[in-house]
N, C-alpha and C positions, 0 to 999 in steps of 0.2 A: 775819604773822610770829608771832602769838601762837596757841598751841594750848591749848584748854580741857581741863581735867581736873577735873570736878565744879566746885567753887568756886575752885580754884586755877588759875593760868595759868602757862605756861612758854614761854620763848623757843624757837622751833623750831630755831634754830641751835645754841645752847649748853645748852638745858634749864634755865636759871636761872629760878627762880620770880619772877614779876613781878606787879604789880597791874594791874587792868583799866584804870587811869588812866595807866599808864606810856606815854610816847611813844617810848621806846627802851629797849633792854636795857642796864643798867649794867655788865654783865659782858663783853659782846662788842661793844656799840655798834650792834647791828641796829636799824634804824628800824621802828617799828610803824605810823607814820602818814606821810603825805607831808610833806616839808619841803624847805627850800632852804638852800643853802650859806651859811655865815656870811660868807664872803668875796665870793661871787658871788650876790647876792640873787635872780637870775633862773634860776640853774642848780639843778636838783634835787639834793638831798643823797643821797649813797650810804650814809652811816653817821654815827654820832655818836662823837666822840672820847671814849674812856672816862676820860681824864684831865681834860679841861676841860668835858665834857658839851655841846659845841657841834656842830651838824651841819655836815658838809663834803661837797663833791663829790669825785669821783675825782681831780681835779687837785690838791686841797688836803689830801687825806688818803688813807690806804690801809689795807688789811687785811693782817695777817700772822698766821698761825697762829690764825685765828679771832677776832682782836682788831682793832678799828678805832681808828686813831690819826691825829691831824692832823699835818701836817708839823712844826710847832714842838715837838710832844711825841713825835715818832718816836724820839728818842734814849733814852727811858726803857727800861730793861731790865725785862721782864715775867716774872713767875713766879706761876702759879696764882692769877690774879685780883688780884695785888698788883704794885706797881712799886718798883724800887730807888730810894731817895732818898739813900743813903749807903753807902759801902764802904771798908773798910780791911783790913789784915792783922793787926791787933792785937786779940785777943779782949777785953781789958779795955776798950779804947777803943770797940769796937763795942757792948759791953754798956752802957757809959756813955751812948752816943748813944741806944740803945734805951730805957733808963730815962728819959732826958731827954724823949724823945718821949712816953712813957707818962704822965709827970707833966704834960705839956702837954695831955693829953686825946686823944692819937692812939692808934692800935692797931697798933704796929709788930710786926714779926716778924723775928727774926734768922735768916738763911739762909746756909748754906754747903754746897757740894757737897763730899763727901769726895773726897780725892785718889785717883785711880786710877793706880797706877804703870804700867799698860799703855796709858794714854791718850797721844795724840800731843801732846807738849809744845809743838810748834811752833804748833798751832792754838789753844792756850790760854795761850800764853806771857805775854800781857798780864795775865792773872788769877793768875799763879803767882809767888810769891817764894820764895826759898830761906832756910831757917834751918839753918845747918850743911849737912848733906847731905840734909835733908828738905824737900821742896817744901810750901808752905802755900798754900791756895787762899783767895781773897778772901772775907771775911765781908761779907755784904750785909744792910743794914737795909731792909726792905720795908714799905710801908704800903698799905692798900686804895686803889683808884683814886680815890674821892671825896676822900681826904685828901692826895693827892700834892702838889698845888700849895701848899696851906697848910703842910704839913710841910716841904717844901723851903724855903719862905720862912722858917719858924721856925728851921731849922738855920742859914740864912744870918744871921739876926738874932742868933743865939746865938754866931756867930763860927766855926762849923765850916767848915773849908776842905779839901775833898777834894784839891785840886791839890797840897797840901803833905802828902799821905799821910794825910789825915783829921785832922790836928792842929788843935786849936783855936787860932785866931789871937790 
């Protein structure tokens, strides 16, 4: 699964640059060596979850849009090599969460799709809130895959609660 280009190597699936010692691609979860499922020690792994970095078989994980995730981490929303750890509809609150994560040593990115008035609101209704007559799309705080679990735990420890609209408890 590794393709050589002079002294650099890249994953043949996603073209991410990797080192010769890497056992899997941190961007897509492709395995470069043989491995066994973390849950079923005798079953060959299909990929490595990009969130927890553990190998899993096809029964315990799956690939979607070129990214391998295990069943417990399948719920994370993925955007360009990062995962959503927080979301809300308030720009000030989203900026505060982003700054808080930066100060804690993480590398967050604040993401929002611009609203397309021609889009089908039925399919994205869970992500849209109205302010007056203007729809607002959720602001998402993303972090790189290796930081997801720690950043999620940090947000919980700091009392951020998405179930209450992102308000701090």
